N, C-alpha and C positions, 0 to 999 in steps of 0.2 A: 504494500500500500504506500502511496506517495502523498505527502501533505506539505503544503507551503505554510511557513510561519514567519512573521516579522522578527527582525533582530531583537527588538525590545521584549516581545513575548518569549522569544527563545531564551533570552537572558533571565527573565523572571521565572520561567518554568523549566530551567535546564535539567534539573534532577528528574522530573517526570518525563521529559522528552527523552532522556537517555534510557529511562526504564521502558518507555513505550517502544523505543528502537530495539532494545535488546530482547524484550519479552514478547513483543507482538509483531516484530519485523517491519515496523513503520520506518520509512525513509523520509527525512525532512529536507526540504529545500528552504534554506534560510535566506530571506531577502531583506533588502533595505529599500523602502519606498517602491516596492514592486520589482526591483532589480535583483535577480538571484546573485548571492554572494558566496554561499557555501552549501555543502550537502552533508548531512549527518546520517550515517547508515550503520547498521549492526556489524559486528565483527565477522559473523559468518558470511554475510553478503560481501563485505570487503575482501575476505579471503578467497571467496569464489571469483571475484573480479580479478584478483591478483593471479590466481591459477589460470584463468582464461587468458590474461595478458601474457603470462609466461608461455603458455601453449602456443599462442599466436606469434610469439617472438621466435619460436623455433622454426627455421626455414623448412625443415623436413616435415614437421607436423602440419605446417600451413600448406605445403605442397600436397600432402595426402588428403587434407580436408578439401582443398580446391578440386582435386581429381574426383573425390567422392561426390561433391556437389555437381560437378560437370556431368558425371555419370547419371545422377538423378535427373538433371535437366534434360539430358539426351535420351532418357528412357532406358538406359543400360542398367536395368535392375532385375532382380529375381525375387519371387515371393518366398516366404518361409517354407511353403509346401515344396517348391522347386528345390530348395537347398536341403531340407531335412526329410523330405518325403511325406511329411504330415504336418498338420497345423499344430502350433505350440500355443497352449493356453497359459497365460501368466497368472 
C-alpha cells in the first residue's frame, strides 16, 4: 500500500508511521507542499529492491532474463503438460 504524507505530519507521527511501515507494509511518500521529497519503506521491501538491483546488475542474469522475455514475446514457450507430461497442481 502506498500513502502520501506531508513532512510536518511525518515529523509529528514518525513513530506510528515507522510501525505502520514495518507491521503493515505501508510505503510512505513524504512530500513538502505536494512535492515528493523522500520515501519510507519497510526493511523487507528495501531488501527485495536491493536483491533485484543486484540481479539486474549482473550482465549474465540480465542476458538470461532478456532471452526469456524474448522467448515469451515470440511464443517460444511450452506448457507444463508438454514439459512434464501432466498438469502440476500447486
